N, CA, C and O atoms as a GROMACS GRO file, in nm:
protein
  624
    1MET      N    1   7.906   4.887   1.903
    1MET     CA    2   7.818   4.842   1.786
    1MET      C    3   7.894   4.789   1.697
    1MET      O    4   7.927   4.672   1.677
    2PRO      N    5   7.930   4.929   1.621
    2PRO     CA    6   8.002   4.936   1.456
    2PRO      C    7   8.084   4.839   1.471
    2PRO      O    8   8.066   4.776   1.367
    3ASN      N    9   8.178   4.775   1.540
    3ASN     CA   10   8.267   4.658   1.529
    3ASN      C   11   8.166   4.536   1.475
    3ASN      O   12   8.173   4.478   1.367
    4VAL      N   13   8.092   4.520   1.561
    4VAL     CA   14   7.991   4.408   1.562
    4VAL      C   15   7.984   4.408   1.430
    4VAL      O   16   8.055   4.336   1.359
    5VAL      N   17   7.876   4.512   1.377
    5VAL     CA   18   7.785   4.560   1.255
    5VAL      C   19   7.905   4.456   1.146
    5VAL      O   20   7.882   4.353   1.084
    6LYS      N   21   8.038   4.544   1.161
    6LYS     CA   22   8.135   4.505   1.060
    6LYS      C   23   8.175   4.387   1.072
    6LYS      O   24   8.215   4.330   0.971
    7VAL      N   25   8.175   4.323   1.188
    7VAL     CA   26   8.179   4.161   1.171
    7VAL      C   27   8.135   4.054   1.074
    7VAL      O   28   8.179   3.965   1.002
    8GLN      N   29   8.002   4.125   1.121
    8GLN     CA   30   7.854   4.072   1.082
    8GLN      C   31   7.846   4.104   0.959
    8GLN      O   32   7.762   4.028   0.912
    9ALA      N   33   7.899   4.197   0.849
    9ALA     CA   34   7.892   4.191   0.737
    9ALA      C   35   7.975   4.096   0.677
    9ALA      O   36   7.936   4.048   0.571
   10GLY      N   37   8.094   4.056   0.730
   10GLY     CA   38   8.160   3.958   0.670
   10GLY      C   39   8.148   3.822   0.648
   10GLY      O   40   8.199   3.744   0.569
   11TYR      N   41   8.054   3.812   0.753
   11TYR     CA   42   7.954   3.659   0.683
   11TYR      C   43   7.822   3.683   0.601
   11TYR      O   44   7.753   3.784   0.590
   12LYS      N   45   7.808   3.538   0.537
   12LYS     CA   46   7.697   3.578   0.393
   12LYS      C   47   7.641   3.379   0.507
   12LYS      O   48   7.727   3.301   0.548
   13ALA      N   49   7.549   3.365   0.518
   13ALA     CA   50   7.437   3.255   0.461
   13ALA      C   51   7.379   3.247   0.377
   13ALA      O   52   7.309   3.336   0.329
   14GLN      N   53   7.394   3.124   0.333
   14GLN     CA   54   7.362   3.071   0.185
   14GLN      C   55   7.351   2.882   0.223
   14GLN      O   56   7.402   2.812   0.310
   15PRO      N   57   7.284   2.863   0.139
   15PRO     CA   58   7.281   2.709   0.076
   15PRO      C   59   7.407   2.674   0.074
   15PRO      O   60   7.500   2.748   0.040
   16LEU      N   61   7.417   2.521   0.122
   16LEU     CA   62   7.551   2.464   0.127
   16LEU      C   63   7.537   2.418  -0.081
   16LEU      O   64   7.645   2.422  -0.140
   17SER      N   65   7.448   2.393  -0.141
   17SER     CA   66   7.472   2.405  -0.276
   17SER      C   67   7.495   2.551  -0.364
   17SER      O   68   7.519   2.558  -0.484
   18ALA      N   69   7.486   2.622  -0.304
   18ALA     CA   70   7.552   2.742  -0.346
   18ALA      C   71   7.690   2.774  -0.333
   18ALA      O   72   7.762   2.827  -0.417
   19TYR      N   73   7.724   2.729  -0.200
   19TYR     CA   74   7.841   2.709  -0.170
   19TYR      C   75   7.959   2.607  -0.253
   19TYR      O   76   8.079   2.580  -0.257
   20LEU      N   77   7.877   2.587  -0.291
   20LEU     CA   78   7.980   2.411  -0.363
   20LEU      C   79   7.961   2.425  -0.471
   20LEU      O   80   7.990   2.342  -0.557
   21LYS      N   81   7.885   2.580  -0.501
   21LYS     CA   82   7.867   2.577  -0.670
   21LYS      C   83   7.740   2.475  -0.722
   21LYS      O   84   7.744   2.500  -0.842
   22GLN      N   85   7.681   2.424  -0.713
   22GLN     CA   86   7.608   2.308  -0.788
   22GLN      C   87   7.486   2.343  -0.755
   22GLN      O   88   7.445   2.418  -0.666
   23PRO      N   89   7.424   2.273  -0.846
   23PRO     CA   90   7.257   2.290  -0.843
   23PRO      C   91   7.203   2.260  -0.697
   23PRO      O   92   7.253   2.180  -0.618
   24ALA      N   93   7.106   2.330  -0.679
   24ALA     CA   94   6.992   2.320  -0.530
   24ALA      C   95   6.918   2.158  -0.580
   24ALA      O   96   6.867   2.129  -0.688
   25PRO      N   97   6.933   2.082  -0.467
   25PRO     CA   98   6.855   1.979  -0.510
   25PRO      C   99   6.739   1.990  -0.522
   25PRO      O  100   6.715   2.111  -0.518
   26PRO      N  101   6.647   1.933  -0.535
   26PRO     CA  102   6.496   1.902  -0.577
   26PRO      C  103   6.468   1.935  -0.402
   26PRO      O  104   6.548   1.915  -0.311
   27ALA      N  105   6.356   1.980  -0.394
   27ALA     CA  106   6.271   1.990  -0.265
   27ALA      C  107   6.233   1.853  -0.232
   27ALA      O  108   6.200   1.762  -0.309
   28PRO      N  109   6.244   1.854  -0.112
   28PRO     CA  110   6.156   1.688  -0.078
   28PRO      C  111   6.015   1.721  -0.064
   28PRO      O  112   5.958   1.830  -0.064
   29PRO      N  113   5.964   1.581  -0.051
   29PRO     CA  114   5.824   1.583  -0.095
   29PRO      C  115   5.736   1.638   0.025
   29PRO      O  116   5.765   1.590   0.134
   30ALA      N  117   5.638   1.727   0.022
   30ALA     CA  118   5.599   1.736   0.175
   30ALA      C  119   5.463   1.622   0.241
   30ALA      O  120   5.370   1.552   0.200
   31ILE      N  121   5.536   1.667   0.376
   31ILE     CA  122   5.485   1.589   0.431
   31ILE      C  123   5.321   1.574   0.510
   31ILE      O  124   5.289   1.671   0.579
   32ASP      N  125   5.248   1.490   0.504
   32ASP     CA  126   5.098   1.528   0.543
   32ASP      C  127   5.129   1.463   0.632
   32ASP      O  128   5.167   1.347   0.622
   33PHE      N  129   5.114   1.544   0.763
   33PHE     CA  130   5.093   1.516   0.919
   33PHE      C  131   4.963   1.497   0.933
   33PHE      O  132   4.874   1.559   0.875
   34PRO      N  133   4.952   1.403   1.017
   34PRO     CA  134   4.800   1.364   1.058
   34PRO      C  135   4.791   1.472   1.198
   34PRO      O  136   4.883   1.523   1.262
   35LYS      N  137   4.660   1.480   1.213
   35LYS     CA  138   4.653   1.564   1.356
   35LYS      C  139   4.643   1.556   1.467
   35LYS      O  140   4.532   1.509   1.493
   36ILE      N  141   4.697   1.575   1.550
   36ILE     CA  142   4.681   1.493   1.674
   36ILE      C  143   4.681   1.590   1.731
   36ILE      O  144   4.696   1.704   1.685
   37ASP      N  145   4.665   1.557   1.843
   37ASP     CA  146   4.624   1.600   2.010
   37ASP      C  147   4.627   1.502   2.118
   37ASP      O  148   4.642   1.382   2.091
   38LYS      N  149   4.612   1.550   2.255
   38LYS     CA  150   4.576   1.466   2.332
   38LYS      C  151   4.508   1.375   2.330
   38LYS      O  152   4.552   1.264   2.358
   39GLU      N  153   4.370   1.397   2.294
   39GLU     CA  154   4.290   1.280   2.291
   39GLU      C  155   4.296   1.188   2.177
   39GLU      O  156   4.281   1.067   2.198
   40LEU      N  157   4.321   1.247   2.025
   40LEU     CA  158   4.404   1.164   1.945
   40LEU      C  159   4.491   1.087   1.922
   40LEU      O  160   4.489   1.015   1.822
   41VAL      N  161   4.592   1.085   2.016
   41VAL     CA  162   4.729   0.992   2.043
   41VAL      C  163   4.651   0.871   2.120
   41VAL      O  164   4.699   0.758   2.107
   42LYS      N  165   4.544   0.885   2.194
   42LYS     CA  166   4.498   0.794   2.284
   42LYS      C  167   4.453   0.698   2.179
   42LYS      O  168   4.485   0.581   2.154
   43THR      N  169   4.356   0.797   2.118
   43THR     CA  170   4.280   0.676   2.100
   43THR      C  171   4.300   0.666   1.885
   43THR      O  172   4.209   0.631   1.810
   44ASN      N  173   4.423   0.703   1.848
   44ASN     CA  174   4.488   0.618   1.726
   44ASN      C  175   4.667   0.639   1.755
   44ASN      O  176   4.753   0.673   1.673
   45PHE      N  177   4.680   0.614   1.865
   45PHE     CA  178   4.811   0.543   1.901
   45PHE      C  179   4.892   0.512   1.770
   45PHE      O  180   4.984   0.563   1.705
   46PHE      N  181   4.815   0.406   1.765
   46PHE     CA  182   4.922   0.307   1.679
   46PHE      C  183   4.969   0.328   1.489
   46PHE      O  184   5.051   0.275   1.414
   47GLU      N  185   4.823   0.473   1.474
   47GLU     CA  186   4.818   0.523   1.341
   47GLU      C  187   4.976   0.636   1.362
   47GLU      O  188   5.054   0.668   1.272
   48TYR      N  189   4.981   0.665   1.473
   48TYR     CA  190   5.093   0.814   1.514
   48TYR      C  191   5.238   0.724   1.461
   48TYR      O  192   5.338   0.743   1.393
   49LEU      N  193   5.164   0.595   1.554
   49LEU     CA  194   5.349   0.517   1.541
   49LEU      C  195   5.393   0.524   1.395
   49LEU      O  196   5.486   0.579   1.336
   50ASP      N  197   5.272   0.433   1.354
   50ASP     CA  198   5.323   0.384   1.163
   50ASP      C  199   5.365   0.501   1.141
   50ASP      O  200   5.482   0.497   1.102
   51PHE      N  201   5.312   0.635   1.149
   51PHE     CA  202   5.366   0.750   1.088
   51PHE      C  203   5.508   0.788   1.120
   51PHE      O  204   5.598   0.792   1.036
   52ALA      N  205   5.522   0.818   1.258
   52ALA     CA  206   5.702   0.804   1.294
   52ALA      C  207   5.774   0.761   1.239
   52ALA      O  208   5.853   0.817   1.162
   53LEU      N  209   5.765   0.639   1.267
   53LEU     CA  210   5.903   0.513   1.247
   53LEU      C  211   5.879   0.553   1.056
   53LEU      O  212   5.922   0.470   0.976
   54GLN      N  213   5.833   0.641   1.022
   54GLN     CA  214   5.931   0.619   0.841
   54GLN      C  215   5.998   0.705   0.858
   54GLN      O  216   6.081   0.714   0.768
   55PHE      N  217   6.016   0.847   0.999
   55PHE     CA  218   6.120   0.921   1.009
   55PHE      C  219   6.221   0.850   1.105
   55PHE      O  220   6.331   0.900   1.129
   56ALA      N  221   6.192   0.767   1.143
   56ALA     CA  222   6.358   0.745   1.259
   56ALA      C  223   6.404   0.593   1.159
   56ALA      O  224   6.359   0.478   1.152
   57PRO      N  225   6.467   0.636   1.122
   57PRO     CA  226   6.541   0.469   1.065
   57PRO      C  227   6.567   0.401   1.208
   57PRO      O  228   6.571   0.467   1.312
   58ALA      N  229   6.588   0.236   1.200
   58ALA     CA  230   6.608   0.146   1.327
   58ALA      C  231   6.778   0.164   1.294
   58ALA      O  232   6.835   0.190   1.188
   59GLY      N  233   6.834   0.137   1.437
   59GLY     CA  234   6.945   0.146   1.444
   59GLY      C  235   6.961   0.032   1.455
   59GLY      O  236   6.860  -0.036   1.477
   60PRO      N  237   7.135  -0.055   1.441
   60PRO     CA  238   7.125  -0.185   1.483
   60PRO      C  239   7.095  -0.272   1.578
   60PRO      O  240   7.089  -0.393   1.557
   61GLU      N  241   7.068  -0.206   1.711
   61GLU     CA  242   7.028  -0.255   1.836
   61GLU      C  243   6.826  -0.280   1.821
   61GLU      O  244   6.760  -0.360   1.887
   62GLU      N  245   6.769  -0.176   1.708
   62GLU     CA  246   6.637  -0.164   1.717
   62GLU      C  247   6.576  -0.278   1.606
   62GLU      O  248   6.454  -0.292   1.599
   63GLU      N  249   6.648  -0.344   1.537
   63GLU     CA  250   6.635  -0.417   1.466
   63GLU      C  251   6.549  -0.563   1.473
   63GLU      O  252   6.478  -0.620   1.390
   64ALA      N  253   6.586  -0.594   1.605
   64ALA     CA  254   6.520  -0.709   1.659
   64ALA      C  255   6.336  -0.630   1.696
   64ALA      O  256   6.231  -0.691   1.672
   65ILE      N  257   6.341  -0.535   1.736
   65ILE     CA  258   6.206  -0.459   1.828
   65ILE      C  259   6.104  -0.439   1.681
   65ILE      O  260   5.985  -0.471   1.670
   66ARG      N  261   6.183  -0.382   1.586
   66ARG     CA  262   6.167  -0.313   1.455
   66ARG      C  263   6.011  -0.441   1.381
   66ARG      O  264   5.891  -0.439   1.355
   67ALA      N  265   6.159  -0.555   1.378
   67ALA     CA  266   6.101  -0.676   1.294
   67ALA      C  267   5.950  -0.731   1.391
   67ALA      O  268   5.841  -0.734   1.334
   68LYS      N  269   5.964  -0.780   1.569
   68LYS     CA  270   5.826  -0.796   1.609
   68LYS      C  271   5.736  -0.689   1.566
   68LYS      O  272   5.617  -0.707   1.592
   69LEU      N  273   5.771  -0.571   1.498
   69LEU     CA  274   5.622  -0.480   1.567
   69LEU      C  275   5.575  -0.514   1.397
   69LEU      O  276   5.458  -0.517   1.359
   70ALA      N  277   5.664  -0.532   1.330
   70ALA     CA  278   5.628  -0.549   1.139
   70ALA      C  279   5.555  -0.654   1.185
   70ALA      O  280   5.446  -0.658   1.128
   71SER      N  281   5.566  -0.717   1.242
   71SER     CA  282   5.474  -0.900   1.228
   71SER      C  283   5.378  -0.838   1.249
   71SER      O  284   5.303  -0.811   1.155
   72ILE      N  285   5.345  -0.788   1.400
   72ILE     CA  286   5.203  -0.730   1.387
   72ILE      C  287   5.131  -0.644   1.324
   72ILE      O  288   5.017  -0.613   1.359
   73GLY      N  289   5.200  -0.593   1.215
   73GLY     CA  290   5.141  -0.521   1.151
   73GLY      C  291   5.187  -0.332   1.177
   73GLY      O  292   5.126  -0.242   1.120
   74ILE      N  293   5.266  -0.317   1.242
   74ILE     CA  294   5.308  -0.179   1.308
   74ILE      C  295   5.453  -0.134   1.226
   74ILE      O  296   5.545  -0.215   1.232
   75GLY      N  297   5.471  -0.027   1.161
   75GLY     CA  298   5.579   0.017   1.150
   75GLY      C  299   5.566   0.103   0.962
   75GLY      O  300   5.463   0.058   0.912
   76PRO      N  301   5.625   0.185   0.879
   76PRO     CA  302   5.668   0.244   0.796
   76PRO      C  303   5.549   0.189   0.698
   76PRO      O  304   5.550   0.067   0.681
   77GLY      N  305   5.444   0.267   0.628
   77GLY     CA  306   5.380   0.173   0.536
   77GLY      C  307   5.296   0.117   0.577
   77GLY      O  308   5.216   0.082   0.491
   78ARG      N  309   5.264   0.079   0.710
   78ARG     CA  310   5.141   0.002   0.710
   78ARG      C  311   5.063   0.053   0.785
   78ARG      O  312   5.054   0.171   0.817
   79LYS      N  313   4.982  -0.065   0.828
   79LYS     CA  314   4.842  -0.007   0.877
   79LYS      C  315   4.767  -0.114   0.996
   79LYS      O  316   4.685  -0.205   0.990
   80PHE      N  317   4.829  -0.061   1.083
   80PHE     CA  318   4.756  -0.142   1.204
   80PHE      C  319   4.659  -0.070   1.302
   80PHE      O  320   4.651   0.046   1.342
   81ASN      N  321   4.601  -0.162   1.321
   81ASN     CA  322   4.422  -0.168   1.320
   81ASN      C  323   4.342  -0.201   1.436
   81ASN      O  324   4.252  -0.285   1.445
   82PHE      N  325   4.404  -0.096   1.550
   82PHE     CA  326   4.365  -0.156   1.722
   82PHE      C  327   4.205  -0.222   1.696
   82PHE      O  328   4.185  -0.341   1.719
   83LYS      N  329   4.106  -0.140   1.650
   83LYS     CA  330   3.999  -0.206   1.643
   83LYS      C  331   3.922  -0.296   1.571
   83LYS      O  332   3.800  -0.295   1.562
   84ASP      N  333   4.055  -0.428   1.484
   84ASP     CA  334   4.035  -0.536   1.432
   84ASP      C  335   4.084  -0.647   1.494
   84ASP      O  336   4.072  -0.759   1.444
   85LEU      N  337   4.160  -0.617   1.636
   85LEU     CA  338   4.161  -0.683   1.737
   85LEU      C  339   4.082  -0.731   1.753
   85LEU      O  340   3.976  -0.691   1.704
   86SER      N  341   4.087  -0.869   1.849
   86SER     CA  342   3.970  -0.997   1.949
   86SER      C  343   3.976  -0.855   2.066
   86SER      O  344   4.036  -0.748   2.054
   87LEU      N  345   3.904  -0.897   2.161
   87LEU     CA  346   3.873  -0.858   2.289
   87LEU      C  347   3.984  -0.903   2.402
   87LEU      O  348   4.022  -0.840   2.501
   88GLU      N  349   4.028  -1.039   2.352
   88GLU     CA  350   4.126  -1.054   2.460
   88GLU      C  351   4.302  -1.011   2.426
   88GLU      O  352   4.394  -0.992   2.505
   89HIS      N  353   4.300  -1.005   2.298
   89HIS     CA  354   4.455  -0.895   2.232
   89HIS      C  355   4.402  -0.789   2.234
   89HIS      O  356   4.507  -0.732   2.203
   90LYS      N  357   4.329  -0.703   2.242
   90LYS     CA  358   4.316  -0.574   2.263
   90LYS      C  359   4.336  -0.528   2.421
   90LYS      O  360   4.386  -0.417   2.440
   91ALA      N  361   4.299  -0.611   2.535
   91ALA     CA  362   4.316  -0.601   2.630
   91ALA      C  363   4.407  -0.616   2.694
   91ALA      O  364   4.436  -0.555   2.797
   92ALA      N  365   4.504  -0.756   2.605
   92ALA     CA  366   4.615  -0.728   2.619
   92ALA      C  367   4.707  -0.650   2.598
   92ALA      O  368   4.817  -0.660   2.651
   93ILE      N  369   4.672  -0.553   2.512
   93ILE     CA  370   4.784  -0.443   2.495
   93ILE      C  371   4.770  -0.351   2.541
   93ILE      O  372   4.862  -0.269   2.547
   94LEU      N  373   4.665  -0.333   2.585
   94LEU     CA  374   4.626  -0.180   2.666
   94LEU      C  375   4.702  -0.220   2.828
   94LEU      O  376   4.761  -0.130   2.889
   95LEU      N  377   4.693  -0.356   2.884
   95LEU     CA  378   4.783  -0.387   2.994
   95LEU      C  379   4.913  -0.391   2.983
   95LEU      O  380   4.993  -0.386   3.077
   96ALA      N  381   4.945  -0.403   2.828
   96ALA     CA  382   5.126  -0.358   2.852
   96ALA      C  383   5.131  -0.258   2.845
   96ALA      O  384   5.230  -0.232   2.914
   97MET      N  385   5.082  -0.137   2.798
   97MET     CA  386   5.116  -0.027   2.763
   97MET      C  387   5.103   0.057   2.916
   97MET      O  388   5.170   0.154   2.951
   98LYS      N  389   4.997  -0.011   2.991
   98LYS     CA  390   5.015   0.080   3.086
   98LYS      C  391   5.073   0.031   3.219
   98LYS      O  392   5.089   0.094   3.324
   99GLU      N  393   5.099  -0.094   3.188
   99GLU     CA  394   5.240  -0.147   3.229
   99GLU      C  395   5.397  -0.076   3.244
   99GLU      O  396   5.491  -0.056   3.320
  100ALA      N  397   5.343  -0.056   3.103
  100ALA     CA  398   5.537   0.027   3.073
  100ALA      C  399   5.484   0.163   3.162
  100ALA      O  400   5.514   0.180   3.280
  101THR      N  401   5.397   0.259   3.083
  101THR     CA  402   5.364   0.379   3.163
  101THR      C  403   5.428   0.369   3.298
  101THR      O  404   5.532   0.430   3.323
  102ALA      N  405   5.361   0.287   3.394
  102ALA     CA  406   5.424   0.266   3.544
  102ALA      C  407   5.506   0.239   3.560
  102ALA      O  408   5.558   0.302   3.651
  103ARG      N  409   5.610   0.110   3.486
  103ARG     CA  410   5.736   0.092   3.479
  103ARG      C  411   5.816   0.218   3.435
  103ARG      O  412   5.934   0.210   3.470
  104SER      N  413   5.791   0.308   3.384
  104SER     CA  414   5.907   0.405   3.300
  104SER      C  415   5.827   0.522   3.407
  104SER      O  416   5.914   0.608   3.416
  105THR      N  417   5.754   0.552   3.459
  105THR     CA  418   5.716   0.638   3.558
  105THR      C  419   5.794   0.607   3.706
  105THR      O  420   5.772   0.703   3.780
  106SER      N  421   5.858   0.528   3.756
  106SER     CA  422   5.832   0.458   3.852
  106SER      C  423   6.016   0.438   3.835
  106SER      O  424   6.090   0.440   3.933
  107THR      N  425   6.058   0.421   3.711
  107THR     CA  426   6.184   0.441   3.641
  107THR      C  427   6.241   0.590   3.712
  107THR      O  428   6.334   0.619   3.787
  108TRP      N  429   6.151   0.653   3.654
  108TRP     CA  430   6.212   0.840   3.662
  108TRP      C  431   6.173   0.852   3.787
  108TRP      O  432   6.218   0.955   3.838
  109SER      N  433   6.102   0.782   3.862
  109SER     CA  434   6.086   0.873   4.027
  109SER      C  435   6.211   0.851   4.075
  109SER      O  436   6.275   0.926   4.149
  110ARG      N  437   6.255   0.715   4.018
  110ARG     CA  438   6.412   0.698   4.101
  110ARG      C  439   6.518   0.779   4.088
  110ARG      O  440   6.629   0.758   4.136
  111GLN      N  441   6.482   0.876   4.022
  111GLN     CA  442   6.633   0.938   4.006
  111GLN      C  443   6.604   0.999   4.122
  111GLN      O  444   6.495   0.993   4.179
  112LYS      N  445   6.780   1.104   4.188
  112LYS     CA  446   6.780   1.162   4.273
  112LYS      C  447   6.708   1.301   4.271
  112LYS      O  448   6.717   1.385   4.182
  113ASP      N  449   6.646   1.307   4.369
  113ASP     CA  450   6.557   1.478   4.362
  113ASP      C  451   6.625   1.594   4.424
  113ASP      O  452   6.608   1.609   4.545
  114ILE      N  453   6.695   1.672   4.365
  114ILE     CA  454   6.756   1.801   4.425
  114ILE      C  455   6.698   1.931   4.425
  114ILE      O  456   6.663   1.962   4.311
  115ASN      N  457   6.676   2.012   4.506
  115ASN     CA  458   6.604   2.100   4.449
  115ASN      C  459   6.481   2.107   4.396
  115ASN      O  460   6.470   2.212   4.333
  116GLY      N  461   6.355   2.025   4.392
  116GLY     CA  462   6.308   1.985   4.294
  116GLY      C  463   6.325   1.921   4.164
  116GLY      O  464   6.218   1.899   4.106
  117TRP      N  465   6.450   1.878   4.093
  117TRP     CA  466   6.494   1.876   3.984
  117TRP      C  467   6.504   1.670   3.981
  117TRP      O  468   6.551   1.596   4.068
  118LYS      N  469   6.470   1.650   3.908
  118LYS     CA  470   6.562   1.491   3.927
  118LYS      C  471   6.647   1.518   3.819
  118LYS      O  472   6.622   1.576   3.714
  119VAL      N  473   6.790   1.448   3.875
  119VAL     CA  474   6.910   1.423   3.847
  119VAL      C  475   6.923   1.284   3.847
  119VAL      O  476   6.869   1.209   3.928
  120GLY      N  477   7.004   1.248   3.745
  120GLY     CA  478   7.056   1.122   3.694
  120GLY      C  479   7.054   1.109   3.570
  120GLY      O  480   7.031   1.191   3.481
  121SER      N  481   7.090   0.951   3.567
  121SER     CA  482   7.185   0.927   3.417
  121SER      C  483   7.067   0.873   3.352
  121SER      O  484   7.050   0.751   3.352
  122LEU      N  485   6.979   0.956   3.291
  122LEU     CA  486   6.859   0.863   3.175
  122LEU      C  487   6.880   0.991   3.074
  122LEU      O  488   6.772   1.020   3.022
  123PHE      N  489   6.963   1.056   3.041
  123PHE     CA  490   7.005   1.171   2.918
  123PHE      C  491   7.134   1.080   2.850
  123PHE      O  492   7.224   1.026   2.915
  124GLY      N  493   7.122   1.079   2.745
  124GLY     CA  494   7.194   1.011   2.602
  124GLY      C  495   7.167   1.034   2.454
  124GLY      O  496   7.074   1.109   2.424
  125ASP      N  497   7.224   0.989   2.381
  125ASP     CA  498   7.182   0.931   2.244
  125ASP      C  499   7.174   0.804   2.225
  125ASP      O  500   7.175   0.713   2.308
  126ARG      N  501   7.169   0.802   2.149
  126ARG     CA  502   7.100   0.653   2.075
  126ARG      C  503   7.234   0.533   2.113
  126ARG      O  504   7.204   0.414   2.124
  127ALA      N  505   7.329   0.565   2.124
  127ALA     CA  506   7.501   0.480   2.168
  127ALA      C  507   7.422   0.470   2.306
  127ALA      O  508   7.368   0.368   2.348
  128PHE      N  509   7.424   0.633   2.387
  128PHE     CA  510   7.358   0.615   2.531
  128PHE      C  511   7.357   0.473   2.579
  128PHE      O  512   7.438   0.399   2.636
  129TYR      N  513   7.197   0.460   2.522
  129TYR     CA  514   7.051   0.375   2.514
  129TYR      C  515   7.069   0.253   2.480
  129TYR      O  516   6.991   0.165   2.516
  130ASN      N  517   7.168   0.232   2.411
  130ASN     CA  518   7.209   0.101   2.367
  130ASN      C  519   7.072   0.012   2.383
  130ASN      O  520   7.099  -0.087   2.452
  131GLY      N  521   6.954   0.012   2.349
  131GLY     CA  522   6.862  -0.081   2.348
  131GLY      C  523   6.798  -0.106   2.464
  131GLY      O  524   6.731  -0.208   2.482
  132ASP      N  525   6.814  -0.013   2.553
  132ASP     CA  526   6.741  -0.005   2.668
  132ASP      C  527   6.600   0.056   2.693
  132ASP      O  528   6.573   0.158   2.757
  133TRP      N  529   6.536  -0.007   2.645
  133TRP     CA  530   6.358   0.056   2.616
  133TRP      C  531   6.326   0.117   2.776
  133TRP      O  532   6.238   0.203   2.786
  134LEU      N  533   6.384   0.080   2.874
  134LEU     CA  534   6.288   0.096   2.949
  134LEU      C  535   6.351   0.236   2.982
  134LEU      O  536   6.275   0.332   2.972
  135LYS      N  537   6.502   0.260   3.026
  135LYS     CA  538   6.570   0.379   3.010
  135LYS      C  539   6.492   0.492   2.906
  135LYS      O  540   6.438   0.599   2.935
  136ARG      N  541   6.507   0.439   2.798
  136ARG     CA  542   6.452   0.548   2.698
  136ARG      C  543   6.307   0.619   2.726
  136ARG      O  544   6.265   0.730   2.692
  137ALA      N  545   6.246   0.511   2.804
  137ALA     CA  546   6.074   0.527   2.838
  137ALA      C  547   6.080   0.645   2.910
  137ALA      O  548   6.021   0.750   2.886
  138ALA      N  549   6.187   0.608   3.033
  138ALA     CA  550   6.159   0.649   3.145
  138ALA      C  551   6.267   0.840   3.087
  138ALA      O  552   6.240   0.951   3.132
  139CYS      N  553   6.307   0.827   3.050
  139CYS     CA  554   6.350   0.992   2.994
  139CYS      C  555   6.249   1.105   2.936
  139CYS      O  556   6.233   1.224   2.961
  140ARG      N  557   6.182   0.999   2.836
  140ARG     CA  558   6.092   1.029   2.800
  140ARG      C  559   5.976   1.085   2.875
  140ARG      O  560   5.920   1.189   2.841
  141GLN      N  561   5.931   0.991   3.006
  141GLN     CA  562   5.809   0.992   3.066
  141GLN      C  563   5.851   1.130   3.167
  141GLN      O  564   5.770   1.201   3.227
  142GLY      N  565   5.993   1.145   3.166
  142GLY     CA  566   6.063   1.250   3.277
  142GLY      C  567   6.026   1.404   3.234
  142GLY      O  568   5.994   1.490   3.315
  143ARG      N  569   6.040   1.428   3.056
  143ARG     CA  570   6.011   1.507   3.013
  143ARG      C  571   5.878   1.578   3.008
  143ARG      O  572   5.828   1.690   3.024
  144HIS      N  573   5.843   1.441   2.972
  144HIS     CA  574   5.658   1.454   2.973
  144HIS      C  575   5.634   1.509   3.085
  144HIS      O  576   5.586   1.622   3.078
  145LEU      N  577   5.658   1.450   3.222
  145LEU     CA  578   5.630   1.526   3.382
  145LEU      C  579   5.688   1.631   3.388
  145LEU      O  580   5.681   1.664   3.507
  146ARG      N  581   5.729   1.686   3.347
  146ARG     CA  582   5.837   1.833   3.396
  146ARG      C  583   5.717   1.922   3.282
  146ARG      O  584   5.653   2.006   3.345
  147GLN      N  585   5.693   1.919   3.178
  147GLN     CA  586   5.646   1.956   3.088
  147GLN      C  587   5.506   1.984   3.136
  147GLN      O  588   5.450   2.093   3.141
  148ARG      N  589   5.472   1.898   3.163
  148ARG     CA  590   5.292   1.882   3.272
  148ARG      C  591   5.320   2.029   3.374
  148ARG      O  592   5.258   2.135   3.374
  149ARG      N  593   5.441   1.984   3.460
  149ARG     CA  594   5.418   2.072   3.578
  149ARG      C  595   5.452   2.175   3.573
  149ARG      O  596   5.426   2.248   3.669
  150ARG      N  597   5.537   2.236   3.443
  150ARG     CA  598   5.579   2.363   3.426
  150ARG      C  599   5.424   2.458   3.392
  150ARG      O  600   5.399   2.571   3.433
  151ARG      N  601   5.342   2.374   3.310
  151ARG     CA  602   5.200   2.478   3.284
  151ARG      C  603   5.090   2.499   3.398
  151ARG      O  604   4.987   2.565   3.387
  152LYS      N  605   5.148   2.410   3.542
  152LYS     CA  606   5.040   2.389   3.645
  152LYS      C  607   5.097   2.579   3.676
  152LYS      O  608   5.205   2.639   3.668
  153PRO      N  609   4.967   2.614   3.710
  153PRO     CA  610   5.006   2.800   3.736
  153PRO      C  611   5.054   2.756   3.886
  153PRO      O  612   5.013   2.665   3.959
  154CYS      N  613   5.178   2.874   3.911
  154CYS     CA  614   5.231   2.882   4.063
  154CYS      C  615   5.133   2.915   4.102
  154CYS      O  616   5.046   2.964   4.031
  155ILE      N  617   5.115   2.887   4.298
  155ILE     CA  618   4.996   2.925   4.365
  155ILE      C  619   5.084   2.889   4.524
  155ILE      O  620   5.118   2.781   4.573
  156PRO      N  621   5.097   3.007   4.566
  156PRO     CA  622   5.210   3.061   4.701
  156PRO      C  623   5.124   3.000   4.752
  156PRO      O  624   5.124   2.983   4.874
   0.00000   0.00000   0.00000
């Protein structure tokens, strides 16, 4: 163990600005995160989406969908208010969300099951998805389903 301590003593953690002998950058502004839980995300989904999109710049493959979202008031600095919509528009949005969840769950469930693990090619970076929203949603849906399954008690 003394050799490990000796090696570790040769390293120093420091901010990049200190390493470059430059002044430290100003602290970023504080982020006022909205309160969120399972129920609030259901009732305030678009508020959370508006909030989250400010931290996720659109890639080239997302510009068209972001423009569509902006045209209905969804996006950074916007306030989409579901409650102000007509009953017809509310129903259309809720049905679309339900259909999207069903399609992403179905896509996830078609992954190969090996010893209780879903194995497939749904995971990757932005370039991998290349605007394939169903693949992105299925990947996210799969992560959600795995997390939910892990929380269930193991009953022999």
